[in-house]
Backbone as a printed PyTorch tensor [residue, N CA C, xyz], in Angstrom:
tensor([[[ 23.3920, -16.1680, -16.2930],
         [ 22.0160, -15.6890, -16.4280],
         [ 21.5030, -15.2430, -15.0580]],

        [[ 20.9010, -14.0850, -15.0200],
         [ 20.3890, -13.5290, -13.7740],
         [ 19.0090, -14.1040, -13.4670]],

        [[ 18.9030, -14.7340, -12.3200],
         [ 17.6220, -15.2520, -11.8320],
         [ 17.4900, -14.8910, -10.3630]],

        [[ 16.2740, -14.5390,  -9.9840],
         [ 15.9810, -14.2230,  -8.5890],
         [ 14.7640, -15.0440,  -8.1790]],

        [[ 14.8920, -15.7330,  -7.0710],
         [ 13.7810, -16.4990,  -6.5250],
         [ 13.1970, -15.7470,  -5.3310]],

        [[ 11.8780, -15.6930,  -5.2810],
         [ 11.1600, -15.2080,  -4.1120],
         [ 10.3670, -16.4170,  -3.5990]],

        [[  9.6320, -16.2800,  -2.5130],
         [  8.8790, -17.4520,  -2.0390],
         [  7.9420, -18.0650,  -3.0850]],

        [[  7.3690, -17.2260,  -3.9850],
         [  6.3950, -17.7560,  -4.9410],
         [  6.7650, -17.5560,  -6.4020]],

        [[  7.8420, -16.8250,  -6.6590],
         [  8.1190, -16.3800,  -8.0250],
         [  9.5620, -16.6290,  -8.4380]],

        [[  9.7420, -16.7350,  -9.7510],
         [ 11.0590, -16.7380, -10.3650],
         [ 11.1250, -15.5350, -11.2940]],

        [[ 12.0880, -14.6560, -11.0490],
         [ 12.3480, -13.5290, -11.9340],
         [ 13.5300, -13.9300, -12.7950]],

        [[ 13.3590, -13.8820, -14.1060],
         [ 14.3850, -14.3990, -15.0050],
         [ 14.3750, -13.6250, -16.3110]],

        [[ 15.3740, -13.9030, -17.1360],
         [ 15.4340, -13.3150, -18.4680],
         [ 14.3540, -13.9630, -19.3440]],

        [[ 14.0900, -13.3170, -20.4690],
         [ 13.0090, -13.7280, -21.3640],
         [ 13.3990, -14.9260, -22.2130]],

        [[ 12.3960, -15.7670, -22.4850],
         [ 12.5510, -16.9420, -23.3510],
         [ 11.5700, -16.8200, -24.5110]],

        [[ 11.8790, -17.4910, -25.5960],
         [ 11.0010, -17.4580, -26.7700],
         [  9.5690, -17.8540, -26.4260]],

        [[  9.4330, -18.8430, -25.5680],
         [  8.0980, -19.3440, -25.2320],
         [  7.2910, -18.3750, -24.3730]],

        [[  7.8700, -17.2680, -23.9370],
         [  7.1420, -16.2590, -23.1580],
         [  6.2960, -15.3330, -24.0350]],

        [[  6.5900, -15.2950, -25.3280],
         [  5.9730, -14.3100, -26.2080],
         [  4.4510, -14.3770, -26.2000]],

        [[  3.8850, -15.5480, -26.3800],
         [  2.4290, -15.6620, -26.4770],
         [  1.7470, -15.2060, -25.1900]],

        [[  2.2480, -15.6480, -24.0420],
         [  1.6300, -15.2680, -22.7640],
         [  1.7510, -13.7600, -22.5270]],

        [[  2.9120, -13.1690, -22.8410],
         [  3.0650, -11.7240, -22.6430],
         [  2.1910, -10.9630, -23.6260]],

        [[  2.0450, -11.4680, -24.8410],
         [  1.1750, -10.8110, -25.8230],
         [ -0.2750, -10.8270, -25.3550]],

        [[ -0.6970, -11.8960, -24.7050],
         [ -2.0610, -11.9590, -24.1620],
         [ -2.2500, -10.8950, -23.0740]],

        [[ -1.2510, -10.7180, -22.2320],
         [ -1.3230,  -9.6890, -21.1890],
         [ -1.4180,  -8.3080, -21.8410]],

        [[ -0.5590,  -8.0640, -22.8330],
         [ -0.5250,  -6.7590, -23.5030],
         [ -1.7590,  -6.4850, -24.3560]],

        [[ -2.5090,  -7.5190, -24.7000],
         [ -3.7180,  -7.3620, -25.5190],
         [ -4.9570,  -7.0770, -24.6820]],

        [[ -4.8210,  -7.1060, -23.3670],
         [ -5.9490,  -6.8910, -22.4630],
         [ -6.1080,  -5.3870, -22.2110]],

        [[ -7.2170,  -4.7870, -22.6690],
         [ -7.3920,  -3.3410, -22.4910],
         [ -7.4630,  -2.9020, -21.0260]],

        [[ -7.8890,  -3.7760, -20.1370],
         [ -7.9360,  -3.4220, -18.7170],
         [ -6.5120,  -3.3460, -18.1520]],

        [[ -5.6550,  -4.2790, -18.5430],
         [ -4.2530,  -4.2510, -18.1120],
         [ -3.5690,  -2.9930, -18.6360]],

        [[ -3.8420,  -2.6450, -19.8940],
         [ -3.1190,  -1.5610, -20.5600],
         [ -3.7050,  -0.1720, -20.3050]],

        [[ -4.8250,  -0.1030, -19.6010],
         [ -5.5260,   1.1570, -19.3830],
         [ -4.6190,   2.2880, -18.8870]],

        [[ -3.6950,   2.0000, -17.9910],
         [ -2.8600,   3.0260, -17.3570],
         [ -1.4750,   3.1330, -17.9780]],

        [[ -1.2230,   2.4120, -19.0660],
         [  0.1120,   2.3530, -19.6680],
         [  0.1150,   3.1450, -20.9720]],

        [[  1.0700,   4.0630, -21.0850],
         [  1.1520,   4.8810, -22.3010],
         [ -0.1580,   5.6070, -22.5400]],

        [[ -0.6910,   5.4420, -23.7610],
         [ -1.9790,   6.0770, -24.0710],
         [ -3.1420,   5.1140, -23.8770]],

        [[ -2.8670,   3.9430, -23.2920],
         [ -3.9140,   2.9610, -23.0320],
         [ -4.1280,   1.9750, -24.1530]],

        [[ -3.3460,   2.0830, -25.2210],
         [ -3.4990,   1.1660, -26.3520],
         [ -2.9680,  -0.2200, -26.0090]],

        [[ -3.6330,  -1.2200, -26.5510],
         [ -3.1460,  -2.5900, -26.3980],
         [ -2.0270,  -2.8370, -27.4080]],

        [[ -1.2490,  -3.8790, -27.1610],
         [ -0.1650,  -4.2680, -28.0600],
         [ -0.4690,  -5.6330, -28.6490]],

        [[ -0.1310,  -5.8160, -29.9270],
         [ -0.3360,  -7.1150, -30.5650],
         [  0.9170,  -7.9820, -30.4110]],

        [[  0.8950,  -9.1460, -31.0220],
         [  1.9920, -10.1070, -30.9060],
         [  3.3060,  -9.5040, -31.4120]],

        [[  3.2610,  -8.8480, -32.5600],
         [  4.4780,  -8.2690, -33.1420],
         [  5.0350,  -7.1550, -32.2530]],

        [[  4.1650,  -6.2960, -31.7420],
         [  4.6120,  -5.2150, -30.8610],
         [  5.1870,  -5.7670, -29.5600]],

        [[  4.6050,  -6.8400, -29.0640],
         [  5.1220,  -7.4760, -27.8510],
         [  6.4900,  -8.0770, -28.1120]],

        [[  6.6620,  -8.7200, -29.2570],
         [  7.9660,  -9.2880, -29.6210],
         [  9.0260,  -8.1910, -29.6970]],

        [[  8.6620,  -7.0530, -30.2850],
         [  9.5970,  -5.9230, -30.3710],
         [  9.9350,  -5.3950, -28.9830]],

        [[  8.9390,  -5.3370, -28.1010],
         [  9.1690,  -4.8580, -26.7320],
         [ 10.1270,  -5.7970, -25.9930]],

        [[  9.8880,  -7.0960, -26.0890],
         [ 10.7690,  -8.0600, -25.4120],
         [ 12.1880,  -7.9430, -25.9520]],

        [[ 12.3180,  -7.7400, -27.2350],
         [ 13.6480,  -7.5650, -27.8320],
         [ 14.3400,  -6.3250, -27.2480]],

        [[ 13.6060,  -5.2160, -27.1150],
         [ 14.1700,  -3.9990, -26.5050],
         [ 14.5610,  -4.2510, -25.0500]],

        [[ 13.7190,  -4.9890, -24.3180],
         [ 14.0190,  -5.2770, -22.9110],
         [ 15.2980,  -6.0950, -22.7890]],

        [[ 15.4580,  -7.0500, -23.6700],
         [ 16.6670,  -7.8760, -23.6430],
         [ 17.8970,  -7.0550, -24.0330]],

        [[ 17.7330,  -6.1360, -24.9860],
         [ 18.8510,  -5.2560, -25.3640],
         [ 19.2790,  -4.3920, -24.1900]],

        [[ 18.3070,  -3.9200, -23.3980],
         [ 18.6430,  -3.1090, -22.2360],
         [ 19.4680,  -3.9130, -21.2340]],

        [[ 19.1240,  -5.1890, -21.0670],
         [ 19.9390,  -6.0540, -20.2070],
         [ 21.3830,  -6.0470, -20.6800]],

        [[ 21.5750,  -6.2160, -21.9940],
         [ 22.9270,  -6.2880, -22.5430],
         [ 23.6630,  -4.9620, -22.4170]],

        [[ 22.9530,  -3.8460, -22.5880],
         [ 23.5830,  -2.5240, -22.5730],
         [ 23.7790,  -1.9680, -21.1690]],

        [[ 22.8160,  -2.1840, -20.2800],
         [ 22.8240,  -1.5470, -18.9600],
         [ 23.2040,  -2.4780, -17.8100]],

        [[ 23.0990,  -3.7930, -18.0310],
         [ 23.3440,  -4.7270, -16.9400],
         [ 22.1300,  -4.9290, -16.0470]],

        [[ 20.9870,  -4.3920, -16.4820],
         [ 19.7110,  -4.6080, -15.8120],
         [ 18.6270,  -4.5020, -16.8640]],

        [[ 17.4140,  -4.8900, -16.4700],
         [ 16.3020,  -4.8250, -17.4100],
         [ 15.0370,  -5.3380, -16.7630]],

        [[ 14.0780,  -5.6640, -17.6240],
         [ 12.8040,  -6.1870, -17.1490],
         [ 12.8750,  -7.7070, -17.0990]],

        [[ 12.5340,  -8.2570, -15.9460],
         [ 12.4930,  -9.6960, -15.7440],
         [ 11.1410, -10.2550, -16.1770]],

        [[ 11.1490, -11.4090, -16.7930],
         [  9.9250, -12.1910, -16.9170],
         [  9.6410, -12.7430, -15.5220]],

        [[  8.3670, -12.7100, -15.1050],
         [  7.9900, -13.2130, -13.7800],
         [  7.1700, -14.4830, -13.9660]],

        [[  7.7060, -15.5590, -13.4390],
         [  7.0940, -16.8840, -13.5690],
         [  6.6380, -17.3650, -12.1960]],

        [[  5.4460, -17.9540, -12.1430],
         [  4.9740, -18.5430, -10.8900],
         [  5.7200, -19.8470, -10.6530]],

        [[  6.2950, -19.9990,  -9.4750],
         [  7.0500, -21.2170,  -9.1740],
         [  6.1620, -22.4550,  -9.1840]],

        [[  4.9580, -22.3280,  -8.6680],
         [  4.0930, -23.4950,  -8.5650],
         [  3.6530, -24.0670,  -9.8960]],

        [[  3.3600, -23.1990, -10.8610],
         [  2.7740, -23.6560, -12.1240],
         [  3.6630, -23.4270, -13.3400]],

        [[  4.6670, -22.5680, -13.2200],
         [  5.4980, -22.2340, -14.3720],
         [  4.8550, -21.2170, -15.3040]],

        [[  3.6770, -20.6970, -14.9250],
         [  2.9890, -19.7130, -15.7730],
         [  3.7430, -18.3920, -15.7750]],

        [[  3.7210, -17.6980, -16.9270],
         [  4.2310, -16.3400, -16.9880],
         [  3.1390, -15.4150, -16.4690]],

        [[  3.4420, -14.6880, -15.3900],
         [  2.4590, -13.7930, -14.7800],
         [  2.5780, -12.3770, -15.3230]],

        [[  3.7610, -12.0120, -15.8380],
         [  3.9900, -10.6650, -16.3350],
         [  5.4530, -10.3190, -16.2290]],

        [[  5.7300,  -9.0440, -15.9040],
         [  7.1220,  -8.6300, -15.7440],
         [  7.2700,  -7.6510, -14.6050]],

        [[  8.4950,  -7.5300, -14.1560],
         [  8.9380,  -6.4740, -13.2550],
         [ 10.3970,  -6.2370, -13.5560]],

        [[ 10.9090,  -5.1110, -13.1180],
         [ 12.3300,  -4.8790, -13.3090],
         [ 12.6620,  -3.4320, -13.5120]],

        [[ 13.8230,  -3.2200, -14.0940],
         [ 14.4330,  -1.9060, -14.1750],
         [ 14.5850,  -1.4560, -15.6170]],

        [[ 14.4260,  -0.1550, -15.8220],
         [ 14.6520,   0.4350, -17.1380],
         [ 15.0130,   1.9050, -16.9560]],

        [[ 15.5400,   2.4870, -18.0060],
         [ 15.8490,   3.9130, -18.0040],
         [ 14.6280,   4.6340, -18.5850]],

        [[ 14.0080,   5.5310, -17.8250],
         [ 12.7720,   6.1930, -18.2800],
         [ 13.0440,   7.3450, -19.2580]],

        [[ 13.5260,   6.9970, -20.4240],
         [ 13.8920,   8.0120, -21.4210],
         [ 12.6970,   8.8390, -21.8750]],

        [[ 11.4970,   8.3140, -21.7100],
         [ 10.2850,   9.0350, -22.1070],
         [ 10.0170,  10.2560, -21.2270]],

        [[ 10.6950,  10.3470, -20.0850],
         [ 10.5050,  11.4730, -19.1690],
         [ 11.8640,  12.1000, -18.8460]],

        [[ 12.4080,  12.8690, -19.7870],
         [ 13.7720,  13.3930, -19.6430],
         [ 14.0220,  14.1900, -18.3690]],

        [[ 12.9940,  14.8140, -17.8160],
         [ 13.2090,  15.6560, -16.6350],
         [ 13.6650,  14.8740, -15.4050]],

        [[ 13.4970,  13.5380, -15.3750],
         [ 13.9410,  12.7590, -14.2200],
         [ 15.3110,  12.1190, -14.4430]],

        [[ 15.8410,  12.2510, -15.6430],
         [ 17.1300,  11.6290, -15.9560],
         [ 18.2750,  12.4100, -15.3270]],

        [[ 19.3570,  11.7570, -14.9540],
         [ 19.5660,  10.3210, -15.0530],
         [ 18.8010,   9.6030, -13.9370]],

        [[ 18.1460,   8.5410, -14.2930],
         [ 17.3770,   7.7700, -13.3220],
         [ 17.2000,   6.3480, -13.8360]],

        [[ 16.9170,   5.4580, -12.9150],
         [ 16.5120,   4.1010, -13.2410],
         [ 15.1410,   3.9160, -12.6150]],

        [[ 14.2370,   3.3820, -13.4190],
         [ 12.8490,   3.2010, -12.9880],
         [ 12.5720,   1.7270, -12.7270]],

        [[ 11.8220,   1.4680, -11.6830],
         [ 11.3070,   0.1280, -11.4510],
         [  9.8540,   0.1140, -11.9060]],

        [[  9.4760,  -0.9370, -12.6180],
         [  8.1170,  -1.0470, -13.1180],
         [  7.6350,  -2.4890, -13.0970]],

        [[  6.3690,  -2.6770, -13.4170],
         [  5.7560,  -3.9990, -13.4080],
         [  4.5090,  -3.9780, -14.2630]],

        [[  4.1600,  -5.1360, -14.7540],
         [  2.8920,  -5.3470, -15.4750],
         [  2.5430,  -6.8290, -15.3290]],

        [[  1.3390,  -7.0900, -14.8410],
         [  0.8960,  -8.4650, -14.6290],
         [ -0.4480,  -8.6810, -15.3000]],

        [[ -0.6810,  -9.9020, -15.7250],
         [ -1.9730, -10.2690, -16.2750],
         [ -3.0380, -10.2250, -15.1910]],

        [[ -4.2780,  -9.9550, -15.5990],
         [ -5.3640,  -9.8160, -14.6150],
         [ -5.5520, -11.0160, -13.7020]],

        [[ -5.3710, -12.2640, -14.1910],
         [ -5.5450, -13.3910, -13.2620],
         [ -4.5760, -13.3610, -12.0780]],

        [[ -3.5360, -12.5320, -12.1750],
         [ -2.5100, -12.4910, -11.1340],
         [ -2.6060, -11.2460, -10.2590]],

        [[ -3.6400, -10.4470, -10.4600],
         [ -3.8430,  -9.2430,  -9.6560],
         [ -4.3960,  -9.6130,  -8.2830]],

        [[ -4.1290,  -8.7530,  -7.3100],
         [ -4.7350,  -8.8840,  -5.9800],
         [ -4.1770, -10.0020,  -5.1290]],

        [[ -3.0280, -10.5510,  -5.5190],
         [ -2.4400, -11.6600,  -4.7690],
         [ -1.0550, -11.3240,  -4.2090]],

        [[ -0.6570, -10.0580,  -4.3760],
         [  0.6320,  -9.6320,  -3.8480],
         [  1.8270,  -9.9500,  -4.7290]],

        [[  1.5830, -10.4740,  -5.9220],
         [  2.7030, -10.8240,  -6.7990],
         [  3.5020,  -9.6020,  -7.2390]],

        [[  2.8150,  -8.5100,  -7.5870],
         [  3.5240,  -7.3110,  -8.0620],
         [  4.4570,  -6.7800,  -6.9760]],

        [[  3.9650,  -6.6740,  -5.7520],
         [  4.8040,  -6.1680,  -4.6620],
         [  5.9610,  -7.1240,  -4.3690]],

        [[  5.6930,  -8.4240,  -4.3890],
         [  6.7410,  -9.4160,  -4.1240],
         [  7.8380,  -9.3410,  -5.1850]],

        [[  7.4290,  -9.2800,  -6.4400],
         [  8.3930,  -9.2220,  -7.5420],
         [  9.1360,  -7.8830,  -7.5490]],

        [[  8.4050,  -6.7880,  -7.3460],
         [  9.0310,  -5.4680,  -7.3630],
         [ 10.0120,  -5.3180,  -6.2060]],

        [[  9.6810,  -5.8650,  -5.0580],
         [ 10.6010,  -5.8110,  -3.9190],
         [ 11.9130,  -6.5110,  -4.2690]],

        [[ 11.8200,  -7.6780,  -4.8990],
         [ 13.0270,  -8.4010,  -5.3090],
         [ 13.8220,  -7.6010,  -6.3410]],

        [[ 13.1300,  -6.9150,  -7.2450],
         [ 13.8100,  -6.0820,  -8.2450],
         [ 14.4890,  -4.8820,  -7.6010]],

        [[ 13.8290,  -4.2860,  -6.6220],
         [ 14.4080,  -3.1480,  -5.9240],
         [ 15.6710,  -3.5720,  -5.1700]],

        [[ 15.5940,  -4.6950,  -4.5040],
         [ 16.7570,  -5.2190,  -3.7970],
         [ 17.9010,  -5.4850,  -4.7820]],

        [[ 17.5800,  -6.0550,  -5.9440],
         [ 18.5540,  -6.2990,  -7.0090],
         [ 19.2070,  -4.9790,  -7.4360]],

        [[ 18.3950,  -3.9310,  -7.6070],
         [ 18.9010,  -2.6300,  -8.0460],
         [ 19.8680,  -2.0310,  -7.0300]],

        [[ 19.4630,  -2.0220,  -5.7660],
         [ 20.2140,  -1.3230,  -4.7360],
         [ 21.3900,  -2.1410,  -4.2010]],

        [[ 21.2290,  -3.4490,  -4.1330],
         [ 22.2850,  -4.2660,  -3.5340],
         [ 23.1820,  -4.9420,  -4.5760]],

        [[ 22.5870,  -5.4880,  -5.6190],
         [ 23.3780,  -6.2180,  -6.6120],
         [ 23.9750,  -5.2880,  -7.6590]],

        [[ 23.1870,  -4.3300,  -8.1350],
         [ 23.6550,  -3.4330,  -9.1990],
         [ 24.2520,  -2.1380,  -8.6740]],

        [[ 24.1970,  -1.9350,  -7.3720],
         [ 24.8680,  -0.7940,  -6.7680],
         [ 24.2420,   0.5610,  -7.0540]],

        [[ 22.9750,   0.5760,  -7.4400],
         [ 22.3030,   1.8530,  -7.6520],
         [ 22.0270,   2.4950,  -6.2960]],

        [[ 22.0870,   3.8160,  -6.2310],
         [ 21.8230,   4.4650,  -4.9560],
         [ 20.4420,   5.1010,  -4.9050]],

        [[ 19.7010,   5.0390,  -6.0330],
         [ 18.3690,   5.6410,  -6.0880],
         [ 17.5840,   4.9880,  -7.2110]],

        [[ 16.2980,   4.7790,  -6.9600],
         [ 15.4030,   4.2020,  -7.9630],
         [ 14.0990,   4.9870,  -7.9260]],

        [[ 13.5210,   5.2240,  -9.1020],
         [ 12.2260,   5.8970,  -9.1970],
         [ 11.1870,   4.9140,  -9.7140]],

        [[  9.9390,   5.2730,  -9.5450],
         [  8.8280,   4.5620, -10.1660],
         [  7.8200,   5.6130, -10.5920]],

        [[  7.3050,   5.4750, -11.7930],
         [  6.4630,   6.4970, -12.3980],
         [  5.1290,   5.8710, -12.7850]],

        [[  4.0450,   6.5460, -12.4370],
         [  2.7260,   6.0690, -12.8530],
         [  1.8460,   7.2570, -13.1920]],

        [[  0.7860,   6.9760, -13.9290],
         [ -0.1990,   8.0160, -14.1880],
         [ -0.9340,   8.3290, -12.8920]],

        [[ -1.2270,   9.6090, -12.7010],
         [ -1.9900,  10.0250, -11.5290],
         [ -3.3320,   9.2910, -11.5330]],

        [[ -3.7040,   8.7760, -10.3770],
         [ -4.9620,   8.0500, -10.2510],
         [ -4.8230,   6.5440, -10.3350]],

        [[ -3.6340,   6.0530, -10.6700],
         [ -3.4410,   4.6060, -10.7500],
         [ -3.1040,   4.0790,  -9.3520]],

        [[ -4.1510,   3.9160,  -8.5770],
         [ -4.0130,   3.5720,  -7.1630],
         [ -3.2860,   2.2590,  -6.9230]],

        [[ -3.5150,   1.2490,  -7.7740],
         [ -2.8730,  -0.0550,  -7.5650],
         [ -1.3460,   0.0690,  -7.6590]],

        [[ -0.8590,   0.8080,  -8.6480],
         [  0.5930,   0.9950,  -8.7620],
         [  1.1420,   1.8250,  -7.6180]],

        [[  0.4150,   2.8640,  -7.2350],
         [  0.8710,   3.6740,  -6.1010],
         [  0.9300,   2.8440,  -4.8220]],

        [[  0.0120,   1.9200,  -4.6640],
         [  0.0170,   1.0480,  -3.4960],
         [  1.2810,   0.1960,  -3.4710]],

        [[  1.6750,  -0.3460,  -4.6280],
         [  2.9150,  -1.1320,  -4.6890],
         [  4.1030,  -0.2370,  -4.3480]],

        [[  4.1160,   0.9810,  -4.8600],
         [  5.2150,   1.9090,  -4.5740],
         [  5.3320,   2.1680,  -3.0790]],

        [[  4.2060,   2.3570,  -2.4160],
         [  4.2250,   2.5650,  -0.9590],
         [  4.7690,   1.3280,  -0.2420]],

        [[  4.3630,   0.1400,  -0.7060],
         [  4.8690,  -1.0930,  -0.0890],
         [  6.3790,  -1.2230,  -0.2450]],

        [[  6.9290,  -0.6190,  -1.2980],
         [  8.3730,  -0.6430,  -1.5110],
         [  9.1020,   0.4020,  -0.6690]],

        [[  8.3380,   1.2560,   0.0120],
         [  8.9420,   2.3090,   0.8160],
         [  9.2370,   3.5720,   0.0320]],

        [[  8.6770,   3.6810,  -1.1650],
         [  8.9160,   4.8500,  -2.0060],
         [  8.0190,   5.9990,  -1.5670]],

        [[  8.5150,   7.2150,  -1.8080],
         [  7.7640,   8.4270,  -1.4730],
         [  7.5620,   9.2580,  -2.7310]],

        [[  6.4520,   9.9790,  -2.7480],
         [  6.1830,  10.8750,  -3.8700],
         [  7.2600,  11.9510,  -3.9050]],

        [[  7.9240,  12.0510,  -5.0410],
         [  9.0030,  13.0210,  -5.1970],
         [  8.5470,  14.2500,  -5.9790]],

        [[  7.7270,  14.0270,  -7.0000],
         [  7.2840,  15.1450,  -7.8280],
         [  6.1320,  14.7290,  -8.7140]],

        [[  5.4350,  15.7200,  -9.2190],
         [  4.4300,  15.5000, -10.2490],
         [  5.0370,  15.9440, -11.5630]],

        [[  4.6030,  15.3270, -12.6550],
         [  5.1240,  15.6490, -13.9800],
         [  3.9860,  15.4630, -14.9790]],

        [[  4.2790,  15.7370, -16.2330],
         [  3.3300,  15.5210, -17.3120],
         [  4.0150,  14.6590, -18.3570]],

        [[  3.3320,  13.6120, -18.7970],
         [  3.8770,  12.7400, -19.8300],
         [  4.0210,  13.5560, -21.1160]],

        [[  5.2450,  13.7590, -21.5960],
         [  5.4360,  14.5980, -22.7810],
         [  4.8510,  13.9790, -24.0500]],

        [[  4.6000,  12.6890, -24.0490],
         [  4.0470,  12.0130, -25.2260],
         [  2.5360,  12.1700, -25.3060]],

        [[  1.8470,  12.0650, -24.1570],
         [  0.3850,  11.9750, -24.1680],
         [ -0.3180,  13.0470, -23.3420]],

        [[  0.4240,  13.8110, -22.5600],
         [ -0.1700,  14.8880, -21.7890],
         [ -0.8180,  14.4650, -20.4800]],

        [[ -0.6840,  13.2030, -20.0880],
         [ -1.2730,  12.7380, -18.8330],
         [ -0.4410,  13.2000, -17.6440]],

        [[ -1.1020,  13.5170, -16.5190],
         [ -0.3360,  13.8220, -15.3090],
         [  0.3090,  12.5370, -14.7680]],

        [[  1.5550,  12.6690, -14.3530],
         [  2.3300,  11.5460, -13.8310],
         [  2.7650,  11.8360, -12.4070]],

        [[  2.9680,  10.7760, -11.6490],
         [  3.5160,  10.8600, -10.3030],
         [  4.8370,  10.1130, -10.2930]],

        [[  5.8700,  10.7730,  -9.7990],
         [  7.1960,  10.1670,  -9.7210],
         [  7.4930,   9.8930,  -8.2550]],

        [[  7.6300,   8.6140,  -7.9330],
         [  7.9990,   8.1940,  -6.5880],
         [  9.4720,   7.7950,  -6.6090]],

        [[ 10.1220,   7.8640,  -5.4670],
         [ 11.5470,   7.5330,  -5.4170],
         [ 11.9080,   6.9300,  -4.0670]],

        [[ 13.0200,   6.2220,  -4.0840],
         [ 13.6310,   5.7110,  -2.8550],
         [ 15.1270,   5.6960,  -3.0970]],

        [[ 15.8780,   6.0110,  -2.0450],
         [ 17.3240,   5.8920,  -2.1860],
         [ 17.8340,   4.8770,  -1.1790]],

        [[ 19.0720,   4.5510,  -1.3400],
         [ 19.6810,   3.4790,  -0.5440],
         [ 19.5670,   3.7480,   0.9590]],

        [[ 19.6360,   5.0150,   1.3550],
         [ 19.5600,   5.3290,   2.7920],
         [ 18.1530,   5.1000,   3.3610]],

        [[ 17.1360,   5.0930,   2.4890],
         [ 15.7490,   4.8770,   2.9410],
         [ 15.3190,   3.4190,   2.8440]],

        [[ 16.0860,   2.6260,   2.1280],
         [ 15.7090,   1.2350,   1.8530],
         [ 15.8170,   0.3850,   3.0960]],

        [[ 14.7810,  -0.4030,   3.3520],
         [ 14.7400,  -1.2860,   4.5170],
         [ 14.5480,  -2.7280,   4.0840]],

        [[ 15.4120,  -3.2310,   3.2050],
         [ 15.3300,  -4.5890,   2.6570],
         [ 14.8940,  -5.5740,   3.6430]]])
């Protein structure tokens, strides 16, 4: 089982008991504002998402980690890797992403977890390039991307919803682990 420890976090595979906490995060309209079309997800949709994330682990050898706070054992959200099939123009690519519950915002958890995921991608999984995609105007996500050393590579349009997207990237030669 793949686990990564950071000073404050445990990045790990998903457990059954994570469903309720992740569903609460996905049900928060403020959390979901910049994701997809901004719709919240219910318990069943969250369960389906976690199942897809776990399948990606089995198929690709990487996926989205559940992020647990070491001090309390709380599920804070997720970070990790996925194939951005929703944006064919960037393929082949692996995307790093994150989503955290509001109580965990503004404390550096997203950057800490994403940094560990990026290191996992480039050093453990042998990827030579990683992208991160966000809707234009999502300053908090862009800030995390900058902290990871990523640079704006291109602008795009979400083919599903028509929103402008920003694609940031970093390759192994730019990475300063």
